[in-house]
C-alpha positions as CSV (number, residue, x, y, z in Angstrom):
1,X,-0.4,-1.5,-16.0
2,X,0.7,-4.0,-13.4
3,X,3.1,-3.4,-10.5
4,X,5.7,-5.7,-12.2
5,X,5.9,-3.2,-15.4
6,X,6.9,-0.6,-12.8
7,X,9.2,-2.8,-10.5
8,X,12.3,-0.9,-11.9
9,X,12.5,2.0,-14.3
10,X,16.3,2.8,-15.2
11,X,17.5,6.6,-15.8
12,X,20.9,7.7,-16.5
13,X,22.2,8.4,-13.3
14,X,19.2,7.1,-10.9
15,X,16.8,4.3,-11.1
16,X,13.3,3.9,-9.3
17,X,12.7,0.3,-7.8
18,X,9.7,-0.6,-6.0
19,X,10.1,-0.7,-2.1
20,X,10.1,-4.0,-0.7
21,X,9.8,-4.9,3.5
22,X,12.9,-5.3,3.4
23,X,13.6,-1.5,2.7
24,X,12.3,-0.9,6.0
25,X,15.4,0.0,7.8
26,X,16.2,2.4,5.0
27,X,12.9,4.1,4.7
28,X,12.5,4.4,8.3
29,X,16.0,5.7,8.8
30,X,15.2,9.0,6.1
31,X,11.7,9.1,7.6
32,X,13.2,10.3,11.1
33,X,16.2,12.0,10.0
34,X,15.7,15.6,10.6
35,X,18.0,16.5,7.6
36,X,15.3,15.1,5.5
37,X,11.9,15.0,7.3
38,X,11.3,18.9,7.7
39,X,8.7,18.9,4.9
40,X,7.3,15.7,5.4
41,X,4.5,14.3,7.5
42,X,5.4,13.1,10.7
43,X,6.3,9.7,11.1
44,X,6.5,7.7,14.6
45,X,7.1,4.0,15.6
46,X,9.9,1.5,14.8
47,X,11.4,-0.4,11.8
48,X,9.0,-3.1,12.5
49,X,6.2,-0.8,12.3
50,X,7.7,0.6,9.0
51,X,7.9,-2.7,7.7
52,X,4.2,-3.6,8.8
53,X,3.2,-0.3,6.7
54,X,5.0,-1.4,3.4
55,X,3.6,-4.7,3.6
56,X,-0.1,-3.2,3.7
57,X,1.4,-1.1,1.1
58,X,2.1,-3.9,-1.2
59,X,-1.9,-4.6,-1.4
60,X,-2.3,-0.7,-2.9
61,X,0.3,-1.3,-5.0
62,X,-1.1,-4.6,-6.4
63,X,-4.2,-2.6,-7.0
64,X,-2.6,0.0,-8.6
65,X,-3.5,2.6,-6.2
66,X,0.1,3.7,-5.2
67,X,3.6,3.0,-6.0
68,X,6.7,3.7,-3.5
69,X,10.2,3.9,-5.1
70,X,13.4,3.8,-3.6
71,X,15.6,5.7,-5.6
72,X,18.9,4.1,-6.2
73,X,22.3,5.2,-8.1
74,X,22.8,3.2,-11.5
75,X,26.4,3.3,-10.7
76,X,26.2,0.7,-8.1
77,X,22.5,0.6,-6.9
78,X,23.3,2.5,-3.4
79,X,19.8,3.8,-2.2
80,X,19.7,7.5,-2.3
81,X,16.2,8.5,-1.9
82,X,12.5,7.9,-1.9
83,X,9.5,9.2,-3.8
84,X,5.9,8.0,-3.8
85,X,3.2,8.1,-6.7
86,X,-0.2,8.0,-5.1
87,X,-3.7,9.4,-5.5
88,X,-4.0,7.7,-8.9
89,X,-7.5,8.2,-10.6
90,X,-8.0,8.4,-14.4
91,X,-7.2,12.0,-14.6
92,X,-4.7,12.8,-12.6
93,X,-1.9,11.4,-10.0
94,X,0.1,13.0,-7.3
95,X,3.4,12.2,-6.2
96,X,5.6,13.5,-3.0
97,X,7.1,11.9,0.0
98,X,10.5,12.9,-1.8
99,X,13.8,12.2,-0.1
100,X,17.1,12.4,-1.5
101,X,20.0,11.9,0.9
102,X,23.4,12.3,1.1
103,X,24.3,9.2,-1.3
104,X,22.4,11.1,-4.4
105,X,24.6,11.6,-7.4
106,X,24.2,15.0,-9.3
107,X,21.3,15.8,-11.2
108,X,19.3,13.1,-8.9
109,X,16.6,15.4,-8.1
110,X,15.9,16.3,-11.7
111,X,16.0,13.0,-13.0
112,X,14.1,11.4,-10.1
113,X,11.5,13.7,-11.3
114,X,11.6,13.0,-14.9
115,X,11.4,8.9,-13.9
116,X,8.3,9.6,-11.6
117,X,6.5,11.7,-14.4
118,X,7.3,9.3,-17.4
119,X,5.9,6.6,-15.0
120,X,2.3,8.7,-14.3
121,X,2.5,10.1,-18.1
122,X,3.8,7.4,-20.1
123,X,3.5,4.2,-18.5
124,X,0.1,4.8,-16.7
125,X,-1.3,7.3,-19.4
126,X,-2.6,9.8,-17.1
127,X,-2.8,13.8,-18.4
128,X,-2.2,15.6,-15.1
129,X,-0.1,15.6,-12.1
130,X,-1.4,17.7,-9.2
131,X,0.6,18.1,-5.9
132,X,1.6,20.2,-3.2
133,X,4.7,22.0,-1.4
134,X,5.0,22.8,2.0
135,X,4.8,27.1,1.5
136,X,8.3,27.4,3.4
137,X,10.0,24.5,1.5
138,X,11.6,27.5,-0.7
139,X,14.1,24.8,-2.6
140,X,11.3,22.5,-3.4
141,X,9.0,25.2,-4.7
142,X,11.8,26.5,-6.8
143,X,12.5,23.4,-8.2
144,X,8.9,22.8,-9.4
145,X,8.7,26.3,-10.7
146,X,11.6,25.8,-13.1
147,X,10.5,22.4,-13.9
148,X,7.3,24.2,-15.8
149,X,4.7,23.3,-12.9
150,X,1.8,25.8,-12.5
151,X,0.6,27.0,-9.4
152,X,-3.3,26.5,-8.9
153,X,-3.3,27.9,-5.3
154,X,-2.4,28.1,-1.9
155,X,-3.5,27.8,1.9
156,X,-1.3,28.4,5.2
157,X,0.1,25.3,4.9
158,X,0.8,24.3,1.0
159,X,1.2,25.7,-2.7
160,X,-0.8,23.6,-4.8
161,X,0.6,22.9,-8.4
162,X,-0.3,21.0,-11.7
163,X,2.1,19.5,-14.4
164,X,0.4,18.2,-17.3
165,X,1.6,15.8,-20.0
166,X,1.4,18.3,-22.9
167,X,3.9,20.4,-20.7
168,X,6.1,17.3,-20.2
169,X,6.6,16.3,-23.9
170,X,7.6,19.9,-24.6
171,X,10.0,20.1,-21.7
172,X,11.5,16.5,-21.9
173,X,14.1,17.3,-24.6
174,X,15.4,20.1,-22.3
175,X,15.5,18.2,-19.2
176,X,17.1,14.8,-20.8
177,X,20.0,17.4,-22.2
178,X,20.4,18.8,-18.6
179,X,20.3,15.2,-17.2
180,X,22.9,14.1,-19.9
181,X,25.5,16.5,-19.8
182,X,28.5,15.3,-18.1
183,X,29.3,16.9,-14.6
184,X,33.0,16.7,-12.9
185,X,33.2,13.0,-11.6
186,X,31.2,11.5,-14.1
């Protein structure tokens, strides 16, 4: 799988688009905003530093080691978040750095998760997702448990989860039914 195959992955309400250096100001603004960065690793530096990080990341992307996506609304391609797929190996991948901002449409969390799993399981052909969530991030912990992820351990800082392709294949029809249900304003 090449990064060109992943340039844009469209959903119903949101799409995932590979980040480019021109996204630096948007990414930096989310990463330094206390409304969105509470449970992410700390970021310091400037927009120029963020741009340099993206330029360096593009090498890892080209090698298939990591993919950093801007989440956009399908309706008008307004950016509404970020998500990263990394620690990619033959048997598992990790996803995180997940932020949805105030521009997100209804069901953006569910749909962006479905899209990231589609990329990992269907496009990259990997069987297991392993990821962690901060122990005090109650909303995200609840989301992953509802989604069907299985807790595999914990430490003082994180709860560790796995979610398998087999489980995704069982769950996808239910997830898509929820995503495709009209909500007020659609």
